[in-house]
VOGU-3710 file (C-alpha; in Angstrom, 3 decimals, decimal comma):
1> mirslrlavl> -61,163/-17,276/-59,141  -62,877/-17,691/-55,744  -60,305/-20,124/-54,532  -57,489/-17,712/-55,393  -59,172/-15,138/-53,616  -59,883/-17,134/-50,300  -56,173/-18,005/-50,435  -55,042/-14,351/-50,813  -57,303/-13,247/-47,834  -55,783/-16,053/-45,646
11> vtlclvcfge> -52,173/-15,167/-46,365  -53,033/-11,762/-45,569  -54,504/-12,668/-42,195  -51,568/-14,725/-41,333  -49,119/-11,971/-41,924  -51,281/-9,464/-39,917  -51,303/-12,062/-37,124  -47,682/-13,004/-37,093  -46,602/-9,418/-37,709  -48,222/-8,414/-34,505
21> afpsaaaetd> -46,393/-11,299/-32,679  -43,039/-10,938/-34,125  -41,880/-7,696/-32,380  -42,975/-9,269/-28,696  -40,974/-12,436/-29,649  -38,209/-10,563/-31,003  -37,871/-8,563/-27,893  -37,841/-11,518/-25,801  -35,038/-13,029/-27,630  -32,713/-9,858/-27,343
31> kakalppipl> -33,563/-9,983/-23,471  -32,789/-13,820/-23,344  -29,501/-13,009/-25,302  -28,332/-10,425/-23,002  -24,426/-10,566/-22,434  -23,301/-12,316/-19,279  -21,406/-10,467/-16,797  -17,692/-9,951/-17,173  -15,637/-12,099/-15,062  -13,805/-10,445/-12,457
41> tldevlawvd> -9,591/-10,319/-12,925  -6,669/-9,827/-10,486  -5,726/-6,804/-12,250  -9,102/-5,178/-11,967  -8,986/-6,046/-8,168  -5,437/-4,569/-7,593  -6,656/-1,261/-9,667  -9,812/-0,803/-7,353  -7,540/-1,157/-4,609  -5,201/1,307/-5,629
51> rshpllkgsg> -7,912/3,744/-6,771  -10,159/3,830/-3,492  -8,836/1,766/-0,485  -9,136/3,939/2,612  -5,568/2,858/3,890  -3,724/3,791/0,679  -5,494/6,989/0,560  -4,466/7,470/4,203  -0,910/6,696/3,476  -0,872/9,423/0,919
61> tekivargrl> -1,218/12,000/3,681  2,308/11,401/4,587  3,177/13,522/1,720  1,438/16,223/3,376  3,048/15,425/6,733  6,257/15,421/4,817  5,914/19,060/3,356  4,687/20,249/6,556  7,830/19,213/8,385  9,994/20,820/5,770
71> lralgafepa> 8,299/23,898/6,261  8,336/23,910/9,954  12,370/23,226/9,507  12,812/25,955/7,165  11,155/28,157/9,594  14,246/28,331/11,606  15,954/30,410/8,646  13,332/32,693/8,096  14,325/36,285/7,514  12,892/38,333/9,972
81> lvndwelerl> 11,948/42,219/9,720  13,005/44,136/13,170  12,183/47,639/14,055  13,902/48,404/17,539  13,513/51,742/19,277  15,626/52,471/22,444  15,944/55,668/24,514  18,305/56,038/27,745  18,725/59,026/29,783  22,153/59,945/30,667
91> vtrgqtksvg> 24,244/62,164/32,942  27,387/63,393/31,509  29,678/66,333/32,869  26,520/67,456/34,963  24,377/67,403/31,856  21,287/65,206/31,209  21,045/63,792/27,871  18,288/61,552/26,155  20,237/59,473/23,782  18,934/56,497/21,817
101> fndafldvrh> 18,311/55,199/18,151  15,728/53,697/16,094  16,942/50,747/13,989  15,096/48,904/11,206  17,092/46,057/9,639  16,454/42,503/8,253  17,759/39,615/10,387  18,790/36,551/8,231  20,002/33,213/9,327  21,800/30,635/7,067
111> psglraiggf> 21,718/26,791/7,502  25,788/27,153/7,672  25,514/28,831/10,990  25,979/32,339/9,894  23,587/35,258/10,912  23,713/38,735/9,182  21,972/41,882/9,554  21,309/44,740/7,336  19,214/47,838/7,520  19,188/51,454/8,910
121> rvgvgpveia> 19,502/53,329/11,962  18,389/56,984/12,926  19,846/58,648/15,933  17,741/59,920/18,822  18,994/62,960/20,656  22,494/64,284/20,637  24,287/61,403/19,143  27,949/61,898/17,728  29,387/58,798/16,663  31,996/59,206/14,023
131> dlevgnrnqp> 32,279/55,837/12,307  28,467/55,644/11,887  27,841/59,364/11,335  24,319/59,054/13,079  22,404/62,021/12,810  18,847/62,942/11,822  19,022/60,800/8,690  19,150/57,213/7,973  22,637/55,460/8,068  23,050/51,992/6,931
141> imgfsmpllr> 24,100/49,451/9,370  25,448/45,799/9,009  26,530/42,976/11,036  27,258/39,672/11,380  27,854/36,484/13,804  29,467/33,141/12,776  30,707/29,826/14,424  34,237/28,964/13,567  34,152/25,595/15,234  31,196/24,188/16,778
151> glmvnpenae> 28,135/24,880/14,770  29,732/25,821/11,641  27,735/23,676/8,760  26,666/21,354/11,298  24,264/22,713/14,055  20,775/21,511/15,398  18,866/23,778/13,050  20,536/22,300/9,992  20,357/18,742/10,967  16,433/19,108/11,469
161> lqrsgladpr> 16,171/20,773/7,976  18,328/17,659/6,443  15,816/15,121/8,521  12,970/17,015/6,918  14,335/16,704/3,549  14,256/12,942/4,097  10,786/13,200/5,175  9,455/13,193/1,687  11,065/9,952/0,511  10,036/8,144/3,737
171> adiqiaqtrq> 6,438/9,078/2,824  7,030/7,480/-0,584  8,573/4,385/1,053  5,467/4,059/3,507  2,925/4,524/0,798  4,792/1,769/-1,375  4,790/-0,442/1,759  1,256/-0,033/2,288  0,591/-0,746/-1,652  2,702/-3,878/-1,531
181> dlflgaagqf> 0,573/-5,394/1,718  -2,549/-4,186/0,369  -1,924/-5,758/-3,046  -0,552/-9,077/-1,627  -3,825/-9,351/0,952  -6,187/-8,410/-2,013  -4,470/-11,135/-4,539  -4,925/-13,684/-1,797  -8,395/-12,908/-0,596  -9,480/-12,834/-4,360
191> wdwvaawkla> -8,442/-16,383/-5,011  -9,716/-17,349/-1,776  -13,282/-16,043/-2,790  -12,921/-17,935/-6,045  -11,878/-20,953/-4,615  -14,858/-20,963/-2,389  -17,311/-20,482/-5,027  -15,573/-23,433/-6,868  -15,857/-25,837/-3,811  -19,467/-24,804/-3,215
201> dvqkralkva> -20,456/-25,578/-6,975  -18,582/-28,932/-6,591  -21,071/-29,808/-3,522  -23,809/-28,387/-5,260  -23,539/-31,003/-7,938  -22,812/-33,596/-5,584  -25,984/-32,937/-3,803  -27,953/-32,800/-7,214  -26,604/-36,336/-7,750  -27,423/-37,841/-4,381
211> edrtkqieqr> -31,095/-36,192/-4,604  -31,709/-38,088/-7,931  -30,391/-41,318/-6,687  -32,690/-41,084/-3,818  -35,490/-40,418/-6,139  -34,617/-43,684/-7,987  -34,113/-45,862/-5,206  -37,723/-44,714/-3,791  -39,306/-45,663/-7,012  -37,324/-49,270/-6,999
221> akagaaapld> -38,024/-49,616/-3,342  -41,991/-49,091/-4,150  -41,646/-51,401/-6,835  -39,840/-54,173/-4,710  -36,280/-53,995/-6,378  -34,744/-52,409/-3,462  -34,463/-52,667/0,113  -35,842/-50,197/2,303  -32,659/-49,573/4,098  -31,388/-48,343/0,709
231> vveanqevqr> -33,663/-45,394/0,858  -32,434/-44,495/4,504  -29,010/-44,545/3,438  -29,828/-42,349/0,100  -31,684/-40,043/2,313  -28,886/-39,777/4,807  -26,267/-39,109/2,325  -28,444/-36,179/1,030  -28,478/-34,802/4,390  -24,910/-35,113/4,814
241> rkeiliaaqr> -24,112/-33,374/1,542  -26,768/-30,705/2,325  -24,779/-29,931/5,452  -21,666/-29,789/3,678  -23,246/-27,566/1,107  -24,519/-25,007/3,744  -20,765/-24,861/5,324  -19,693/-24,316/1,857  -22,110/-21,485/1,398  -20,873/-19,956/4,821
251> vieqeqyrls> -17,430/-19,788/3,585  -18,396/-18,139/0,384  -20,152/-15,190/2,699  -16,990/-15,174/4,880  -14,767/-14,892/1,997  -17,068/-12,208/0,219  -17,036/-10,188/3,308  -13,055/-10,289/3,556  -12,750/-9,482/-0,230  -15,179/-6,554/0,305
261> mflwdnsapt> -12,751/-4,814/2,739  -10,284/-4,531/-0,311  -12,930/-3,114/-2,696  -14,470/0,129/-1,794  -17,080/2,144/-3,540  -18,413/5,514/-2,345  -16,449/5,060/1,058  -18,337/1,793/1,748  -16,911/-1,765/1,253  -18,507/-3,657/-1,548
271> apggervpdf> -18,082/-7,167/-3,203  -19,180/-8,380/-6,494  -21,730/-11,388/-6,810  -21,009/-14,988/-7,587  -22,071/-14,200/-11,310  -18,564/-12,625/-11,640  -16,320/-15,754/-10,349  -13,911/-16,222/-13,076  -12,024/-19,461/-13,847  -8,353/-20,133/-12,896
281> prqvalphpd> -5,970/-18,805/-15,551  -3,756/-21,052/-17,268  -0,264/-22,032/-15,870  2,588/-19,706/-16,872  6,315/-21,056/-17,299  8,938/-20,368/-14,219  10,842/-17,282/-14,866  14,250/-18,077/-16,419  16,977/-17,999/-13,938  18,721/-15,140/-15,419
291> ivktdkvaak> 15,491/-13,217/-14,764  15,333/-14,348/-11,350  18,888/-12,947/-10,665  17,996/-9,658/-12,169  14,769/-9,656/-10,093  16,690/-10,264/-6,862  19,164/-7,477/-7,734  16,102/-5,107/-8,516  14,306/-6,294/-5,591  17,149/-5,201/-3,151
301> evrpevreva> 16,632/-1,508/-4,367  12,991/-1,597/-4,900  11,634/-3,230/-1,600  10,245/-0,844/0,835  11,856/-2,840/3,578  15,563/-2,274/2,330  14,650/1,522/1,394  13,260/2,212/4,758  16,624/0,634/6,339  18,550/3,041/4,358
311> ieaklvnidl> 16,515/6,281/5,113  16,696/5,370/8,720  20,464/4,948/8,519  20,874/8,319/6,848  18,826/10,017/9,704  21,293/8,089/12,133  24,337/9,482/10,269  22,931/12,929/10,833  22,516/12,472/14,479  26,163/11,120/14,427
321> elaknnllps> 27,736/14,061/12,677  26,076/16,401/14,739  27,150/14,609/18,001  30,931/14,506/16,563  30,586/18,184/16,137  29,471/18,900/19,780  32,786/17,517/20,753  34,583/20,744/19,265  35,265/23,791/21,251  32,833/26,541/20,873
331> lnaeaepsrk> 34,393/29,636/18,923  32,213/32,403/17,624  33,019/35,633/16,114  30,709/38,656/15,923  30,746/42,038/14,477  27,446/43,818/14,963  26,244/47,475/15,536  26,211/48,372/19,289  22,958/48,004/20,877  23,288/50,024/23,909
341> pgefvlglgy> 22,598/53,714/23,790  24,788/54,675/26,413  27,757/53,386/24,341  27,099/56,091/22,028  28,671/58,736/24,566  32,013/56,580/24,496  31,794/56,997/20,812  31,149/53,180/19,996  29,182/52,489/16,763  30,125/48,775/16,245
351> rfgiemripf> 31,286/46,118/18,677  33,546/43,180/17,849  34,376/39,958/19,843  35,371/36,446/19,590  34,145/34,063/22,375  35,818/30,589/23,017  34,382/27,959/25,397  36,082/24,699/25,814  34,192/22,123/27,983  36,574/19,703/29,806
361> lqrrargevl> 34,624/16,371/30,454  32,475/16,450/27,252  30,201/13,742/29,059  26,796/14,813/26,976  28,784/15,038/23,496  30,622/11,826/24,092  27,416/10,024/25,016  25,577/11,207/22,086  28,337/9,896/19,729  28,277/6,470/21,432
371> eaqgkadrfv> 24,603/6,389/21,054  24,410/7,457/17,368  27,408/5,187/16,366  25,795/2,184/18,150  22,453/2,966/15,803  24,589/3,340/12,894  26,440/0,116/13,275  23,003/-1,449/13,987  21,572/-0,520/10,696  24,699/-1,696/8,809
381> lvqkfreqqv> 23,638/-5,249/10,054  19,661/-4,858/9,682  20,332/-3,680/6,122  22,355/-6,839/5,287  19,462/-8,882/7,043  16,964/-7,149/4,700  18,752/-7,753/1,659  19,040/-11,357/2,518  15,373/-11,522/3,547  14,346/-9,899/-0,180
391> ivdvdnalsa> 16,344/-13,055/-1,684  14,756/-15,680/0,632  11,292/-14,099/-0,372  12,089/-14,504/-3,874  13,513/-18,110/-3,479  10,423/-19,113/-1,160  7,755/-17,725/-3,873  9,752/-19,697/-6,705  9,380/-22,861/-4,481  5,770/-22,206/-3,934
401> ierakeriaa> 4,790/-21,814/-7,542  6,844/-24,884/-8,576  5,165/-26,948/-5,652  1,826/-25,655/-6,553  2,330/-26,738/-10,164  3,123/-30,325/-9,003  0,098/-30,572/-6,782  -2,157/-29,235/-9,722  -0,560/-32,093/-11,851  -0,950/-34,691/-9,112
411> sfqslqlart> -4,460/-33,658/-7,804  -5,869/-33,718/-11,642  -4,526/-37,307/-12,148  -6,200/-38,153/-8,816  -9,397/-36,591/-9,986  -9,489/-38,663/-13,194  -8,779/-41,620/-11,379  -11,477/-40,963/-8,939  -14,045/-40,213/-11,427  -13,246/-43,360/-13,239
421> leegerfrfs> -13,849/-45,311/-10,013  -17,106/-43,376/-9,526  -18,339/-44,088/-13,133  -17,470/-47,839/-12,494  -19,160/-48,120/-9,171  -22,401/-46,612/-10,542  -22,568/-49,083/-13,516  -21,772/-51,898/-10,995  -24,709/-50,471/-8,814  -27,131/-50,099/-11,800
431> lgatsvlfvn> -26,337/-54,020/-12,508  -27,178/-54,740/-8,600  -23,537/-55,992/-7,838  -22,784/-53,370/-5,146  -24,455/-51,068/-2,594  -25,471/-47,473/-2,136  -22,641/-47,290/0,538  -20,064/-48,120/-2,006  -21,440/-45,554/-4,707  -21,347/-42,852/-1,991
441> lrernavdse> -17,927/-43,336/-0,866  -16,746/-43,442/-4,508  -18,627/-39,851/-4,912  -17,105/-38,537/-1,741  -13,514/-39,538/-2,988  -14,212/-37,759/-6,360  -15,535/-34,620/-4,630  -12,426/-34,685/-2,235  -10,161/-35,139/-5,323  -11,720/-32,266/-7,115
451> nqwiraqady> -11,580/-29,875/-3,900  -7,921/-30,679/-3,717  -7,496/-29,870/-7,418  -9,285/-26,597/-6,879  -7,175/-25,608/-3,771  -3,861/-26,291/-5,415  -4,956/-23,834/-8,573  -5,800/-21,147/-6,062  -2,808/-21,554/-4,022  -0,937/-21,378/-7,443
461> qkalalyqwa> -2,378/-18,261/-8,255  -1,573/-16,937/-4,763  2,200/-18,112/-5,199  2,271/-16,055/-8,360  0,953/-13,058/-6,477  3,597/-13,611/-3,869  6,661/-13,627/-6,298  5,189/-10,445/-7,541  5,438/-8,808/-4,147  8,814/-10,470/-3,413
471> igawakssps> 10,370/-8,702/-6,274  8,835/-5,389/-5,457  6,595/-5,163/-8,371  3,780/-3,558/-6,726  6,113/-0,849/-4,893  5,596/1,683/-7,505  2,095/3,354/-8,304  0,006/1,670/-10,912  -2,547/3,029/-13,118  -5,899/3,592/-11,220
481> avpvsyrpke> -8,088/2,174/-13,946  -7,137/-1,245/-15,874  -8,984/-1,567/-19,012  -11,405/-4,933/-18,826  -11,600/-6,869/-22,118  -15,015/-8,858/-22,203  -14,387/-12,639/-22,026  -17,912/-14,247/-21,298  -17,611/-17,620/-19,455  -17,714/-20,627/-21,520
//
């Protein structure tokens, strides 16, 4: 009975002690099992650029400029409310009269060149105009002026209105061009940043191997199993690899600063840490030739460079049409109320007229036509060049992808062979059949092969980005936020 009681007390004390210790241990376990950072992806980088890059935001102000230019052009055709009061003293048949009028009318201009007025007139003084019946009460008045040849439908004000109408699509093209260039630069810089971390990791592992070997050789030298020169050579290799690692760390910092200029947060550049460095994605198959043909045709319509030439050609055509219109004689028809109070005495209420002006040499108009025609012909050739440039860019990107894939395969085989030689040389060194020098050379060869493999993978990813740029895939606005799926690094 006493033995059972002692056992129960001992079990209770153990439970109390372990129960107090379990919560802290569980907390430490939870803390140790915190999820690792999510690897950064190219889609996230591009979404970040599209959302907050200052140059992209600045190019968006081109839309505001375009709307302002359109409003300014429309200002030439704004209706104007006019109130005109005129009075003259006249002497007729020995009598002095004060004759005048007060007009209130709306003056309207149309892009076709037609100008019309409509309103009311009140006579001042002894006014007797039969066709207007002007007295002490308001009488309606109307009038118009219209070009019949030069300036009809084609005039400087209408041409400026047409140019301003192209300002908005031109702003869209500038925004698309800025997005294309920023996305291509961000993609290239992102993979350079990833490659820099990978290359530094290779150098770090190589330095660790050299340090471990140095310790082993020092111990063997103390035991008399290795020559002192082997210790010196091992130490020299450690210092050499330290220098290479320091240079690799400088490259990391440089690429990180460059990447930060694409990633802005709170109006300041920022860069992710090394813990978010992703692995290189797997290779994808080359696009089918039919898909490539479709992409080339679409790129001719989507690429901002081609669209910009088309807009510039439309602007030149507007100038050319205006210049040709200026070759026509000037023939204007007018029908308006008389604007001179003295004409009331003669009984004139309206004035009608047709004015014709024919310049002889037309030097200015012919010069404008030649200038505009030359620009129009040049843009036809520029457009052909831009379209061919798009095709070459697509072919160049495909060539870069294919060659990068071949480089990856070749560099990976070279890496496997270099690692085999490295392991064999280390085994021979453990048997005393070779020296530290040859082991270092084999390891350097393995490091160089792995560096070439990493660079080939980075170039492959940059070639994929170049293809997206070449087909104009980034010319259109993309979502500003991309959902990130959690994929912890293995």
